[in-house]
C-alpha positions in Angstrom: 72.2 47.1 88.0 71.9 49.4 90.8 74.4 52.0 91.1 77.1 52.4 94.3 76.9 55.2 96.0 80.5 56.0 95.4 79.5 55.2 91.7 77.1 58.2 91.4 79.6 60.4 92.9 82.7 59.8 90.9 80.0 60.3 87.8 79.0 63.1 89.1 82.5 64.4 90.5 83.2 63.5 86.9 80.8 65.3 85.5 81.0 68.7 88.0 84.3 69.2 86.5 83.8 69.1 82.8 81.4 71.9 83.4 84.0 74.0 85.0 86.7 73.3 83.1 83.5 74.2 79.8 83.0 77.3 82.6 86.8 78.2 82.8 87.5 77.5 79.3 85.3 79.9 78.1 86.6 82.9 81.1 89.9 82.3 79.9 89.1 82.0 76.0 91.0 78.6 75.8 89.6 76.7 73.0 90.8 73.4 73.6 89.9 73.0 77.9 85.5 73.8 76.9 85.8 71.1 74.3 88.2 68.6 76.9 85.1 69.8 79.5 82.8 69.3 77.3 83.7 65.8 75.7 84.9 64.9 79.4 80.9 64.9 80.1 79.6 63.2 77.2 81.8 60.9 77.7 80.5 60.3 81.2 76.4 60.5 80.6 77.5 57.7 78.2 79.3 55.4 80.8 75.9 55.9 83.3 73.8 55.2 79.9 76.1 52.2 79.3 75.6 51.3 82.8 71.9 51.6 83.3 70.8 49.9 80.6 73.7 47.0 81.2 
């Protein structure tokens, strides 16, 4: 199934937000922010894979 441009943009923004949270959590010494950022990236990648396989 082909993904729309808006869906791709939303997924890309979610991944970038997760990477930013991991980086900022490391700078601020906040393991909670790092965990949330890592989970956001992982769940976004899982959602992309599910969408492509569907």
